[in-house]
N, C-alpha and C positions, 0 to 999 in steps of 0.2 A: 643887095645882101650879100655878105661873104659866105663863102662855103662853110668857115667854121660857124657861124651865125644859124645857117641853115640846118646844120647837123646838129645843132645844140637844142633845136626846137624838138618840143614833144609832140607827137601825135596820136590821136585817140582812135583807137582802130574798133574798139568794143564799148557801147554805151548801154547801161542797164542801171537798174535801181531796186533793190530789194528793201521794202519797207521794215525799218528797224523797229519802230513801234506802233501803236494804235494812235490815231487822233492827227495824223498829218494828212494835210489834204493836197498841198503842193510841195514841190521839192525841187530847187534849181540845180542841176547837175553843176560840179565844179569844172569850170573851163578857163581860170586863169591861165594865162600864158601858155594856153593849148588851143590846138588846131585839130578839127574832127578829118581824119583821112577819107578823102573820096573813094567809095567803095567800102568803108567801115560797115559794122554790124551795130544795129539799133534792137535791142529785145525789150519788148514790151509785155510785161505779165499780165494775165489776165486780172480784171478789175483795175487797170490802168490805162492810162494814154499819155502820150508824150507829145510836146510840142515844140518847134523850133520858132525862136524869137530872134528878130534883128531889130536894133536900135528901138526896143522898147515895142516893137508891132509884133503881134502872133503871126505867124505864117503857117506852115503845113503841120497839121496834126495827125498823129499815128494811133491806129488801136493796137489791141493785143495781137504778138505776132513777132516774126524775127524780119527785120525790114535790112534791105541793103541800100546804104545811102549814096545815091548820085543826083546829077542833075535830073534824070529822068523821073524819080520819084519824090523830087523838091522842087515841084514848078514854081510855087508862089515865092519861094527862098530865092529860087534863079532869076526870077523876075526883078525882086527886090534889089539882088545884088549886081543886076546886070550882066550874069554869066552867060556865057555861049553854050551851046547844047553840049559840045564836046569838052567841056571844062573838065579836067582831071586833078587839078592840083588841089591839097588841102584848103578846107575853109575855115573861117572863123564864125560861130553862131552861139548862141545860148540855148539849151535845152531844158525844158522844163517837164517835169512828171507830176501827172493829176492821180490820185488815188479815186477811183470810180465807185468802190465799193460802199455800202451803205454805212452810214456812222450811227449806230444803235445807242439806245440806253441815254440820250440825251435828255437832261432835265427841264421842266419848266414848272413855274409856279408863281403866285400871285406874292410879291415882297409886302404889299399892304392890300387890306380888303378892297376888292372893287364894289361900286354900287350898281346894283341893277333894281328895275321896277319889278315888283312882284305882285301879282293878282289877288293873293290873300294877305298880305302883309304890307303893301305898299313898297317904299323904296327899302330895301334891305341891302347889307354888305356881305359879301362873300369870299370865301378864301377857297381855291383849288389848286391842285398841282398835278403832273402826270410826266410821262416821257414822251419822248417821238424820236423819229428816225429820218434821215434825208441823205443825199447822194449828190455830187456834182453831175449833173445832166448834160451842160454845155461848157466843155472847159475854154472855150474862146471867151463867151460872155462871163464867167467867172475869174478869169485871168482879167478881163477890162475892167470890170465893175467891182472886183474884190481883193483878189490878191496881188494882182500886179506883178512887179519883179522882185519882191521879197525873196529872200533866199529859202525861206521854209514858212508855209503858212498853216496853222493848226486849228483844230475844231475850237479851243479855247480863245482863239482871237475871233472867232465868229459867234461864240456863245451869246454873250450879250444883245447882239443886233437881232437874232432869230428869236430869242426869249421875247424881248419886248414887242417883237412884230407878232408873235403870237398872242400876247397878252392883248395886243391892240384889236385882236379880232374876237375875243372872249366875250366883251359885254355886248358887242353887236350880236354874236350868235345865240347866246343865254336869252337876250330882249326879243328877238325875232322868233323863236322858239314857241313863246307864250307859255311857257310851263311853269306853273308854281314850284316854289322852292322845294316841297315835300315830294314832288315828282322828278326832280332832277336827277337824284343818284339812281333811279329806276331806269332813266334813259341816258347814260353817261356814254353809251356807245353810238348812240345816234348822234348826240351832241359832238362827240369826237369826229363822225364822219363828216357832219356839216362843216367842222371847222378847218378839216382839211382841204375840203373843197373851196372854202374861202381864201385860205392859204396859199393855194397853189400859184395863181398870178405873182404875187409878192416874193415867191421863194424862185419861180421862173426868171423874174427880173433881174436875180443875182447868179443865174446859170445852176441853179438847184431843183431838186425835185423834192417834196416832201412825200416819204412813202409810207409814214404812219404815224398815227398821234394818238395816244390813249389820255382819258380825262380817269386819274385813279382815286382822286377825292374831291367831294364838294362841301363845304362846311361852312358855318357862321363863326364869327368871332365869339370867345367865351362869353362874353356879357349878353350877347343876342342868343347865344345857344341856352343860356340859362333863363331867358325869358321864354323862348320857345319851350323849354320843359314844361315851364310853369303854365304856359297856355294848354299845351297837349293835357296836363294833370287834371285843368279844370273841365277840359271837353270830356275827358275820361270819367270823371265824378257825375257829369250830366247836371240835371237841376239843383240847384243850391239850397234850396227848401228841403227835398229829400235828403240831402247829403246832412244837413242839421239835424234831421230826425234820425237818421240813422246812428249820428256821433251821441245824440241824447239816449237812444235804446242802449249803445254801449256802456254809457254811464251806469246803467242798471246793474251791470255785471260787478263793476266796482264798488256799489253801495251793496250788493248782496253777499260779496266777500269780506267786507267789513265786520268782522265777529269779534272786535273788541280783544281785550287782554284778559290775563287771568286764567285759572283753570277751573276744574270741577264743575259744580253746578252753576257756578257764576261765568264759566267759559261756555257752557250749555246754553245758559239763557242769553248771554251776550250774542252766541250765533243766532238765536232765535230773534233778538230785537235786529240784528242786521238783515236776518232775512226777512223780517216783517216789513222793514224799512224799505227793503228791496221790492218787496210786494205791493207796497203801496204805492211807490212809485211807478212801477210797472203798471199798475191797474190805472193811475192817472194818464200816463202816456198812452196808453192801449186806447183809452176814451179818444184822446186827441187823434190818434191815427185811425179811429172809426170815422170821426167826423172828416178828416182830411178825405179820406177814401169816397166817403158819400157825396161830398162836394169838394173836387180837387182844387188845391189853390185858395180855398176858403180859410183854411187855417193857417196862419203863418207859422214860420219856423220858431219864430221868437216865443210862440205859445207854448211849445214844446218845452222848450229851455226852462220856461219860467215855471212850468209844471214841474219838472223834475227837479228844480231849486227848491221847490215849496215842500215836495214829498221827501227830499233829502234831509229837509230841516227839522222833520218831526223827531221827538225824542222819546228813547224807551229804555225804562230801568234796565240797568246791567245786571240786575239781581234775578227778578221775576219777569222781565220782558214788559210789562204792563206799560201802555202809551200814556205820556204825562206831557205837560207843558215844556217848552223848550227852556223857560226860564226856572224851572222847580229845582229846588236844591235837595229835595228829599222825596223818594217814592211815596205816593199817598196810599199804596197798596200794601206794601212790607215796610216802609219807613226806612230803606237802604240810602244812604247820603249818594249824592249824584255828582 
């Protein structure tokens, strides 16, 4: 090498990396046409690690602190490059920085509903989503298994892999819990803790550590949610026969409120007719209720509806209020046209 070529070379005496933004997991320090000065300074910030890589193989790893680079603290790289222990010349190597801090607020969720077996409803489809956090725990494993020699590796590059890994464990975790759907929401923290335990080996295989996972919501698809609401409504109503009796009793209020049109005496008599019809229907239904209370279940709900229908068909004169046949055209008492 000529003297001019040697002097034209650039030597690095200080190596450090300040993370410019969130979401960067690994960063390759720019080393093109550069050599590291033996005795140079390597600064590794808190929540970082730095690794020296030779020909694609990770060698020495440094934690937080200020490190003086020499053959004494680069033993693996020294052996790989066959340096003597008194080697003092500049050397060429690739340096990778790793962000060791937690990557928080990562999203996970079911793109399509997952099917699980439920003890109350049989096979059901669920939607769920939440957040999780992780960090690089083993830079060497992460470099070998995930990031490799890429210039920059970010959380977005890993998002799909981790999300699918989480979703692969959801069905197993929910099924193993034995909880019915209606109890899942009340046990979200317990389910999240179980998912973290089941996911740790899968994350460790990538050089990662899952530090937190939260289940924020568990729900049914819209069509199943509507069916569940109907089922809950029926259970709230209880016995269908009793509900029918209640509905029939409510119809008495409508009958009693039907006072007819007109004013003066006609209006008053119409009100009396409506009240009479309501009282008549009420008496009939009361009898049915009495029978049903004496012998529960003996009187079907249909009997109540039929009784109310018959009582409601009774006709009263709109003028004098006398009961007349339903087909009568004139009142037999006062002769008022009907």
